[in-house]
N, C-alpha and C positions, 0 to 999 in steps of 0.2 A: 247109844238112842236111838232105833229105829220107828219115830211113832207114823203114824199114816192117818189123815184127817181122809175117812171114807168119802161125805157126801164133794169135796173140792177135786178129790184122787193129788194130794198130794203128800210123800212123805220125806219126812226130817230126816237126817242124818248127819254124823258126824263130817265135815270137812274136811277132805282129802288133796293129796298136792294133786291128784290129776285133774280136779276141779277147778286150780289155776288159771286155766284160759278163759274158762265159763266166767269164775266169779270176776274176776278185774274186767270182762266185757259186760257186765251188769256195772259192776260199778261205774264206768266210765259212760254208761249211758244215763246215771243219776245225777253224775258230774256235768253232761255236757246239758242237762237242764238249767245250768244257774242255780237250783234251790235246795241243794243237795250237802253242800260244803266251800270252805275256801280253797280246797283243791282244785284246779282244772284239768289233773292230768291223772289217772289211777298211778300206783307205783308199780315199782317193778315186783315179782314174785314175794323175791328174796328179801324186799324190806317189807312186805304187808306181812311175810312170814312171821318175819322175827315181830315185828308190834303186836301182835298178837298172841294171845295166852291158847295154847294146843286146845285146854279143856274145856273152853268155851267158844267154840267159832260150828258155824254149822252151814247145810244148806238146806233148801226146800228144793225137792225133783218130782219131777212129775210121775208120778206114781201107774198111771194108765197109761204110757205110749214108751215114751225111748228113753225113759230119765233124766230128760231134760234138765237141768238145772234152773229152777223158777226164780231163787232168791238167795240170799246168805245172810248171814248176822255174826260177829265177830266182838269181843272185847281183848280191852287191853286193861294193864294197872294203870291208875292215875297218878300215881307215884310208887318210886321204890323204898319211902321210908317205911317201917314196918307198922307202924301208926294208921298208916291208911290200907294194908293188906288185905281188908273185908269192901274196899271201893275198887269198881272199874268205869270205865265207860267204854258203852258199845256202838257199832255202827248197826246198820239195818241195809239195805238195799234189795230191789224189788225189780226183775225187769218190767218195761212198761206191759210187755205182752201177758202178764203173769198176777198185773193187779187187781182187787176185787175180787177175788180168788180164797183167802181168806192164808194166804203164804206170810204176810206180815206178822198175825196174828199168831200161827201155828211156831214161825221164827221165833216168836218173843218169849211164849210161851217154852218151848227148848232152850232156851238160854236162863231163862229164871229160873226153872228146874235145875238146870246142870251150877247155877252161883252158889242157889240156895245148899245145894248137898255139896257141896266145897266151904259152907263158910262164911259166905259173902253176903254182908247186910245190905251193900248200897248199888248200885248199876244208876250211871247217870248217863248224859248224851245230852249234847246241842243242835237244838233244831232252829233252822232260820223261821221266824215268824209266818210268814208266805207257805212254809209246807205243812197246807194244812190238813193232809190227809195222814201226816209220818204224827203231827200232834194228837188230830184223833186216836190214832192208834196206840199211843202209848198212853193214853187219857184211858183208853179201854183196857188195858192192861197192868192200870194200877199207877201211874207214874205221873205227880205231879209237877206243878210249875213251884218250880224255886224262886226264877226271877227271871228276868231280861235283860242280858246285858248289851247295854246302847254301842251301836259304831264301834263293836270288837274289833272287828277288819275291814278290808276291801276289797272285793271281789269285783274285775274289771274295773276297777276307778271308782267304785262305789261301794260308801258305807254300809256294811248290813250289820243289823242287831242278831242277837243269837235268844232262843229260848232255852234255859237252863231247867231240866227235866231229870228228876232221879225218882225212884222206886227205892224204898227203905222192905229192908224181907220184915214180915212178921213171924216169922218164922226164927230168924237166925235172929239172938240179941247177942 
């Protein structure tokens, strides 16, 4: 996939191993906000790579200058049970310097297209309720709130709720 959003100068393409350093740096920037995940440290690339489905990971790069990676999205299986083969969980991270340029929307569109092409019927994610920009982004892409998992885990000694989001494909039945 090599889509470009003309107005914003963003090119979405498959994530490559040579993107590792920038992908993990953007991941860490998100983790440092305390609003992105219960994780506090980005994993080693080998662990990241092993946990994500190769066919469903993309980066958004600056199409007008250096090709710098501005954000990424990747999905992993929710279970190894065959009955859940059409359900994935995704993560999406956009560099603070690139927010507001349509990077998140472009990445979600790429993921939705790739998962539907492979027969995946549900994409899910967990988002902290305080991460209102992520909640808005997902709502615009057709995700719905399934519920709030109250006091699901602790981050820095504080209990955090998680909003469970899902998008059901209208194509894959």
